[in-house]
LOZA-255726 format. One record per residue (C-alpha): residue number from 1; residue in one letter; x, y, z. Coordinates in pm, 1 decimal, decimal comma, always signed. Layout:
NUM a X Y Z
...
//
This chain:
1 m -34,1 -42,4 +24,7
2 l +124,0 +339,9 -98,0
3 e +15,4 +528,3 +185,0
4 f +195,6 +248,4 +413,6
5 f +533,7 +301,7 +222,1
6 i +537,0 +655,4 +290,5
7 a +473,3 +678,2 +642,6
8 k +724,5 +470,5 +681,1
9 r +989,5 +659,3 +465,5
10 y +851,3 +928,8 +679,4
11 l +984,0 +766,4 +1004,6
12 r +1285,5 +617,2 +858,5
13 t +1421,2 +930,0 +628,3
14 k +1503,2 +1160,1 +927,3
15 h +1868,4 +1238,9 +928,1
16 k +1917,8 +1450,0 +1215,2
17 l +1764,5 +1436,2 +1566,8
18 n +1531,3 +1739,0 +1536,3
19 f +1295,1 +1803,6 +1823,0
20 i +1011,7 +1613,1 +1669,3
21 s +1208,7 +1288,3 +1619,4
22 i +1269,6 +1336,3 +1998,8
23 i +918,7 +1376,5 +2100,6
24 s +851,3 +1056,4 +1862,8
25 i +1130,5 +856,2 +2065,2
26 l +950,1 +979,0 +2386,0
27 s +636,8 +864,1 +2293,0
28 t +762,9 +519,1 +2167,7
29 m +932,4 +492,2 +2537,8
30 g +650,7 +569,6 +2722,0
31 i +394,4 +311,8 +2517,1
32 t +709,6 +83,5 +2587,7
33 i +708,3 +134,5 +2969,7
34 g +351,0 +155,7 +3017,2
35 v +250,3 -168,6 +2794,7
36 a +551,2 -385,2 +2988,9
37 a +461,9 -292,3 +3328,9
38 l +80,9 -338,7 +3282,7
39 i +180,5 -710,6 +3183,0
40 i +426,0 -726,9 +3488,9
41 v +168,7 -571,1 +3742,2
42 l -124,6 -786,1 +3605,4
43 s +52,0 -1095,7 +3557,7
44 v +198,3 -1045,7 +3905,8
45 f -207,9 -1036,9 +4027,3
46 n -280,1 -1323,4 +3860,1
47 g -6,8 -1518,0 +4002,1
48 f -168,7 -1402,9 +4363,9
49 g -500,5 -1492,7 +4265,6
50 s -407,1 -1825,0 +4143,4
51 l -211,5 -1910,9 +4484,8
52 v -537,2 -1746,4 +4685,3
53 t -755,8 -1982,9 +4486,5
54 n -580,8 -2245,4 +4511,2
55 i -566,3 -2229,2 +4894,3
56 m -908,6 -2173,3 +4924,1
57 v -1001,5 -2524,0 +4684,1
58 s -778,6 -2718,5 +4875,7
59 f -954,3 -2619,5 +5190,0
60 d -1277,3 -2535,2 +5128,9
61 p -1587,2 -2715,5 +4934,4
62 h -1633,9 -2663,8 +4532,2
63 v -1969,4 -2611,2 +4678,2
64 k -2164,1 -2635,0 +4984,7
65 i -2546,8 -2676,6 +5056,8
66 a -2655,6 -2534,4 +5424,1
67 v -2985,6 -2590,0 +5567,8
68 a -3124,8 -2214,5 +5611,8
69 g -3467,8 -2327,6 +5796,3
70 e -3594,8 -2591,6 +6042,9
71 k -3803,5 -2750,0 +5800,9
72 g -3496,8 -2804,4 +5551,0
73 f -3352,2 -3114,3 +5758,3
74 d -3655,7 -3298,4 +5662,9
75 k -3580,1 -3252,3 +5316,3
76 l -3196,6 -3329,2 +5349,3
77 d -3243,0 -3668,4 +5167,7
78 s -3423,4 -3545,9 +4847,4
79 v -3141,3 -3348,0 +4805,3
80 e -2893,8 -3636,0 +4857,9
81 g -3090,7 -3786,4 +4596,6
82 i -3045,2 -3528,0 +4382,0
83 l -2660,1 -3557,3 +4425,3
84 r -2613,0 -3890,6 +4317,1
85 g -2753,1 -3811,4 +3984,2
86 s -2464,8 -3572,6 +3921,4
87 d -2200,5 -3664,9 +3712,0
88 k -2015,5 -3349,7 +3802,5
89 l -1956,5 -3490,1 +4124,6
90 s -1616,7 -3609,5 +4263,7
91 s -1757,7 -3695,0 +4611,7
92 y -1979,7 -3525,9 +4889,0
93 t -2021,4 -3561,8 +5259,1
94 k -2261,2 -3462,4 +5524,8
95 f -2124,5 -3220,4 +5771,8
96 a -2264,6 -3051,5 +6111,5
97 e -2132,3 -2755,7 +6216,9
98 g -2149,8 -2443,3 +6469,1
99 k -2007,9 -2214,7 +6696,0
100 v -1820,8 -2339,2 +7025,4
101 i -1588,4 -2240,9 +7287,6
102 i -1265,2 -2494,3 +7329,5
103 a -1120,0 -2435,5 +7669,7
104 n -738,9 -2591,6 +7806,2
105 k -663,0 -2500,8 +8140,6
106 r -701,5 -2098,5 +8168,6
107 n -703,6 -2098,2 +7817,7
108 y -1022,2 -2088,8 +7563,4
109 e -1078,7 -1906,5 +7227,9
110 i -1476,4 -1899,9 +7046,1
111 i -1400,1 -2114,1 +6696,4
112 n -1625,5 -2253,8 +6472,4
113 l -1635,9 -2672,4 +6494,6
114 k -1721,8 -2898,0 +6163,8
115 g -1806,3 -3295,1 +6213,5
116 i -1763,0 -3463,2 +5918,0
117 e -1820,3 -3806,1 +5808,3
118 e -1469,7 -4007,0 +5817,3
119 k -1422,5 -4115,4 +5469,1
120 p -1168,0 -4231,7 +5253,7
121 e -1207,0 -3903,8 +5011,7
122 n -1233,1 -3654,9 +5282,8
123 g -801,6 -3766,8 +5392,7
124 r -742,6 -3604,5 +5058,9
125 w -811,7 -3271,4 +5080,0
126 g -941,7 -3003,6 +5385,4
127 a -730,7 -3020,8 +5726,8
128 a -657,5 -3395,2 +5659,9
129 s -449,4 -3263,8 +5348,8
130 k -256,2 -3000,4 +5591,8
131 l -159,4 -3176,6 +5835,8
132 i +155,4 -3122,8 +6017,4
133 s +174,4 -3321,3 +6344,8
134 g -64,8 -3660,2 +6470,2
135 k -294,1 -3799,5 +6194,9
136 f -640,5 -3789,4 +6069,5
137 d -829,6 -3971,7 +6288,7
138 l -1165,9 -3823,5 +6395,5
139 g -1234,1 -4122,5 +6653,2
140 k -1562,3 -4227,1 +6522,4
141 g -1744,7 -4416,8 +6758,7
142 k -1472,2 -4387,0 +7045,2
143 q -1333,0 -4114,4 +7193,3
144 d -1452,9 -3771,8 +7081,5
145 k -1092,0 -3631,1 +6858,3
146 i -1050,4 -3285,7 +6704,6
147 i -818,0 -3158,4 +6494,0
148 i -735,0 -2796,8 +6512,4
149 g -517,2 -2527,5 +6353,9
150 i -157,8 -2438,7 +6470,5
151 p -212,3 -2107,1 +6554,8
152 l -500,9 -2227,4 +6799,8
153 a -265,1 -2513,1 +6916,3
154 l -37,4 -2235,6 +7049,5
155 r -335,2 -2051,6 +7194,0
156 l -459,9 -2325,7 +7430,0
157 a -75,2 -2412,9 +7471,3
158 v -169,2 -2810,8 +7358,4
159 r -4,9 -3075,9 +7181,5
160 i -133,8 -3424,7 +7047,9
161 g -281,1 -3619,8 +7240,1
162 d -379,8 -3341,0 +7471,4
163 t -797,1 -3370,3 +7622,4
164 v -969,3 -2980,4 +7581,0
165 t -1347,2 -2941,1 +7711,2
166 v -1579,2 -2810,6 +7436,3
167 t -1909,4 -2623,3 +7497,0
168 s -2178,0 -2531,7 +7216,1
169 a -2345,9 -2244,3 +7152,5
170 y -2639,9 -2496,7 +7136,1
171 n -2584,5 -2598,9 +7539,6
172 i -2529,0 -2263,4 +7628,0
173 e -2833,7 -2149,7 +7500,9
174 k -3041,5 -2445,2 +7689,6
175 t -2857,9 -2401,8 +8039,7
176 i -2934,6 -2027,4 +8012,7
177 a -3305,5 -2115,5 +7996,9
178 s -3287,4 -2372,6 +8237,9
179 l -3040,4 -2208,8 +8454,1
180 a -2829,5 -2506,5 +8486,7
181 i -2431,2 -2560,4 +8443,2
182 p -2319,7 -2605,5 +8067,8
183 q -2274,2 -2936,4 +7973,5
184 t -1908,2 -3034,3 +7777,5
185 r -1752,4 -3294,5 +7606,4
186 k -1404,5 -3376,5 +7639,0
187 f -1191,2 -3396,0 +7305,6
188 i -839,2 -3548,8 +7237,5
189 i -640,0 -3383,0 +7015,8
190 a -563,9 -3595,1 +6730,7
191 g -397,4 -3391,8 +6467,7
192 i -257,3 -3035,2 +6396,6
193 f -315,1 -2880,7 +6047,5
194 e -141,7 -2543,8 +5892,7
195 s -379,0 -2417,9 +5579,9
196 d -199,0 -2159,7 +5466,2
197 n -435,5 -1919,6 +5603,2
198 r -476,4 -1746,9 +5941,7
199 d -817,5 -1671,9 +5966,3
200 y -882,5 -2084,4 +5924,3
201 d -606,6 -2219,4 +6131,7
202 l -716,2 -1973,8 +6447,4
203 t -1099,4 -2020,5 +6387,3
204 s -1197,9 -2377,7 +6233,9
205 a -1181,2 -2749,0 +6390,9
206 l -1248,7 -3064,4 +6265,8
207 s -1448,2 -3345,4 +6443,1
208 s -1668,4 -3612,2 +6389,0
209 l -1978,9 -3573,3 +6213,2
210 d -2097,3 -3810,4 +6535,0
211 s -1974,4 -3637,0 +6783,2
212 a -2071,1 -3298,3 +6660,1
213 q -2431,4 -3440,4 +6655,0
214 k -2403,4 -3452,3 +6993,2
215 l -2234,1 -3139,9 +7086,1
216 f -2495,2 -2964,7 +6915,5
217 g -2777,5 -3159,4 +7029,3
218 l -2851,8 -3288,3 +6659,2
219 k -2949,7 -3615,4 +6721,3
220 n -2954,3 -3780,6 +6405,2
221 r -2967,7 -3483,0 +6199,5
222 f -2668,4 -3266,6 +6051,2
223 t -2702,6 -2936,9 +5839,3
224 g -2572,0 -2997,7 +5519,7
225 y -2354,4 -3147,1 +5242,0
226 e -2022,2 -3040,9 +5167,5
227 i -1945,5 -3157,0 +4743,5
228 r -1606,3 -3169,1 +4558,0
229 l -1660,2 -3137,0 +4206,8
230 r -1403,6 -3304,8 +3922,6
231 d -1387,7 -2943,6 +3840,4
232 f -1382,2 -2636,2 +4086,6
233 k -1436,3 -2451,1 +3768,1
234 e -1788,3 -2571,6 +3730,2
235 a -1887,7 -2426,8 +4064,9
236 e -2150,1 -2188,0 +3907,2
237 n -2270,9 -2364,0 +3699,7
238 f -2376,6 -2635,8 +3961,3
239 k -2475,7 -2412,6 +4193,0
240 e -2758,6 -2258,5 +3935,1
241 d -2833,6 -2591,3 +3849,8
242 l -2874,7 -2753,6 +4231,6
243 n -3112,4 -2407,0 +4286,8
244 k -3384,5 -2476,4 +4015,2
245 k -3397,2 -2819,2 +4182,7
246 i -3390,1 -2729,1 +4568,4
247 n -3596,1 -2458,2 +4760,5
248 p -3406,9 -2150,3 +4834,0
249 d -3657,3 -2079,2 +5117,0
250 l -3521,7 -2412,6 +5272,0
251 f -3128,6 -2461,9 +5189,1
252 s -2866,5 -2216,4 +5072,7
253 v -2650,6 -2301,4 +4851,4
254 s -2264,4 -2161,4 +4801,6
255 t -1954,9 -2189,4 +4626,4
256 w -1614,3 -2153,2 +4710,5
257 f -1601,9 -1818,1 +4563,9
258 d -1909,2 -1768,7 +4746,4
259 l -1748,2 -1839,7 +5054,3
260 h -1452,7 -1576,9 +5018,2
261 k -1617,8 -1295,9 +4789,9
262 q -1566,7 -1035,3 +4959,3
263 l -1188,6 -1073,7 +4960,1
264 y -1217,8 -1160,5 +4584,6
265 t -1401,7 -847,6 +4522,2
266 v -1097,4 -678,5 +4697,7
267 m -858,4 -831,8 +4461,7
268 q -1027,4 -726,4 +4160,2
269 i -1104,4 -370,2 +4254,9
270 e -682,8 -364,1 +4299,7
271 r -658,8 -525,8 +3943,1
272 w -861,2 -272,0 +3768,2
273 a -697,9 +3,5 +3943,1
274 a -374,6 -90,9 +3849,6
275 y -519,4 -134,8 +3526,6
276 i -622,1 +194,1 +3470,8
277 l -361,0 +377,1 +3653,2
278 l -108,1 +235,2 +3447,7
279 c -281,2 +271,8 +3143,9
280 l -232,3 +676,6 +3184,4
281 i +165,1 +639,2 +3121,8
282 i +31,4 +475,2 +2777,8
283 a -249,7 +777,0 +2752,1
284 v +83,3 +1045,8 +2821,5
285 a +295,7 +866,4 +2559,0
286 t -14,9 +912,3 +2314,0
287 f -6,5 +1298,0 +2365,8
288 n +334,9 +1314,5 +2251,5
289 i +221,2 +1104,9 +1936,6
290 f -23,0 +1371,3 +1877,3
291 a +210,4 +1665,5 +1937,3
292 s +432,7 +1511,9 +1723,8
293 l +208,8 +1408,8 +1397,1
294 t +69,6 +1762,4 +1495,6
295 m +446,2 +1889,0 +1432,9
296 t +504,2 +1678,6 +1134,7
297 v +215,1 +1752,4 +939,5
298 i +309,0 +2122,1 +974,8
299 e +627,8 +2046,0 +889,7
300 k +510,4 +1860,1 +576,0
301 k +289,2 +2105,5 +439,5
302 k +463,4 +2101,2 +113,2
303 d +484,0 +1740,6 +64,3
304 i +101,1 +1728,0 +131,6
305 g +62,1 +1983,9 -117,9
306 i +286,9 +1795,9 -386,8
307 l +73,8 +1472,1 -322,3
308 r -271,3 +1606,8 -379,4
309 s -131,2 +1790,9 -689,1
310 m -24,2 +1441,8 -767,7
311 g -390,6 +1275,0 -745,4
312 f -363,1 +1175,4 -384,1
313 k -678,8 +1207,2 -254,5
314 k -808,8 +1328,4 +129,0
315 a -838,8 +1000,9 +243,7
316 s -528,7 +840,8 +124,3
317 i -333,3 +1181,3 +311,9
318 m -511,1 +1111,6 +642,7
319 r -373,9 +738,9 +593,7
320 v -62,7 +824,6 +547,8
321 f -20,3 +1027,2 +915,9
322 m -218,9 +737,0 +1086,6
323 f -33,4 +488,0 +952,8
324 e +285,4 +671,2 +1087,8
325 g +161,1 +785,6 +1424,3
326 i +43,1 +337,5 +1454,8
327 l +336,6 +266,4 +1315,4
328 v +457,2 +453,8 +1636,2
329 g +224,1 +318,4 +1892,2
330 l +262,6 -70,0 +1718,7
331 i +683,9 -32,4 +1764,9
332 g +602,7 +64,4 +2144,3
333 t +406,0 -182,0 +2243,3
334 v +548,6 -466,9 +2060,1
335 i +876,5 -373,3 +2251,3
336 g +663,4 -346,6 +2578,4
337 i +523,0 -712,2 +2524,3
338 l +834,6 -842,1 +2507,9
339 i +1011,8 -705,2 +2757,0
340 g +743,0 -772,5 +3014,3
341 l +733,2 -1119,1 +2908,3
342 g +1070,1 -1163,2 +2939,5
343 i +1076,5 -1041,5 +3263,2
344 c +767,6 -1221,2 +3359,5
345 y +981,7 -1539,2 +3225,2
346 l +1309,4 -1434,3 +3438,3
347 q +1083,7 -1466,2 +3751,9
348 i +933,3 -1766,7 +3687,9
349 e +1249,0 -1940,5 +3594,2
350 y +1508,2 -1775,8 +3833,6
351 n +1267,5 -1617,6 +4093,6
352 f +1497,8 -1312,8 +4083,8
353 y +1271,8 -1101,6 +4325,5
354 p +1254,3 -1402,5 +4625,4
355 l +1056,2 -1366,0 +4917,1
356 d +1114,5 -1441,2 +5293,6
357 s +964,8 -1761,8 +5351,2
358 s +999,8 -1728,1 +5666,9
359 k +728,5 -1461,8 +5681,5
360 y +550,6 -1555,5 +5367,6
361 i +378,5 -1887,9 +5241,6
362 i +562,3 -1861,5 +4915,1
363 n +953,8 -1842,0 +4821,6
364 a +941,1 -1566,4 +4520,2
365 l +674,3 -1354,7 +4398,3
366 p +413,5 -1546,8 +4222,2
367 v +359,2 -1448,0 +3849,7
368 e +147,9 -1597,7 +3589,4
369 v +78,9 -1474,0 +3185,3
370 r -232,9 -1495,9 +3040,5
371 v -292,0 -1436,6 +2673,3
372 a -626,0 -1231,0 +2753,4
373 d -431,6 -950,1 +2925,9
374 i -165,8 -907,1 +2669,2
375 i -472,7 -880,5 +2417,0
376 a -635,3 -639,7 +2650,5
377 i -317,5 -413,4 +2698,0
378 s -234,9 -447,9 +2309,6
379 g -594,0 -334,1 +2201,3
380 m -587,6 -44,8 +2481,3
381 a -263,0 +101,0 +2368,9
382 m -312,5 +85,2 +1993,9
383 f -711,5 +254,6 +2085,0
384 l -505,3 +548,3 +2250,4
385 v -254,4 +565,9 +1953,9
386 f -544,2 +528,3 +1699,1
387 m -779,1 +823,3 +1883,3
388 a -407,0 +1040,2 +1967,0
389 s -328,6 +1000,4 +1555,9
390 l -700,8 +1105,3 +1412,4
391 y -684,6 +1461,5 +1480,4
392 p -357,8 +1551,4 +1299,0
393 a -445,6 +1340,6 +1033,4
394 k -765,6 +1489,9 +944,7
395 r -589,0 +1813,3 +947,6
396 a -333,0 +1688,8 +696,0
397 a -619,4 +1557,2 +500,2
398 n -764,3 +1906,5 +515,3
399 a -492,6 +2118,1 +378,2
400 v -547,7 +2384,5 +110,3
401 v -333,2 +2264,9 -167,1
402 i -232,2 +2617,3 -282,4
403 e -199,3 +2724,0 +50,1
404 s +59,7 +2438,0 +62,6
405 i +298,3 +2464,9 -261,7
406 k +225,6 +2894,1 -340,5
407 y +565,9 +2970,2 -202,9
408 e +774,1 +2660,7 -338,8
//
């Protein structure tokens, strides 16, 4: 295309470093820095996001069905029938949970105790997969046993084999009404876990379903099902299917994302804020493109007049200067992508930005490059360049031929 050829010549035939050339170089550098910074920052956000998701998904159920009303206890069997008929499930288990006071001598904490069925598949995820001491033994049918997080164990000053007393909120309410002494149950510490999530480790504990039912006064009832899917990314679709089949007034359905929605919302806001702020770097660079192209149009006024007198149409003149601006943006964008990907590769392969493993759960800054991010960043950069090139190109196209060449 002739217009593209002329645009390239305008970029390549500047024999001396004048003011316009300096602005063009600064424009290219600005776009390069902005694109590279966006790729690096968003890749770091992706890395942290994936890290958080892996931690949550390895500990939480993919989908959780909980009784929302007293009448829901009578309908749990129908829910189990729905679960048995689904081919998306990897496993599911009954659970009973509630707030309890756990105490050892003078130390006590208020935590969330969850009782689950002791199935082989339950030993592959959750607290069972994060044990650092003891074993996954909930003591079904024997002595009540409990598994707690390491921060909770430190606060209670307990270790494997020690006995703690546990009182549920149900028993406290009952004793207040009857003016009796609160009933407690004794549990033996069977295991200590560390989930890489301090909130879990400090406020959660695990026991057998039978022990929890007795503690909460549920008799043979339970409070819901915890579900593991073959693919946790299908959790939202599975939730929608469930909500169509069960009564939402009796049961609440939550996905792993819903359980930590506030955290993910904050992370998403931070990601968008970083994207918008770093796009301002590219926007500033495009202002330089606007300035350099405007001055180029003035400098090439004679060339524009000659081209028009040779039969070039306004649209062709406009395309010449549009191509020139877009070429500057394209060069900056491509170089920025290469620099950004290069730095991300070095971090992934060589961890040149390490983290203190004694303070953090990882030993290096996590990085995850996504093709969608590269497309979005490149698209935004080229859109801004296109908009910056539009006005100077239109001005060149509308130049009056006689005015352009009458002094030549």
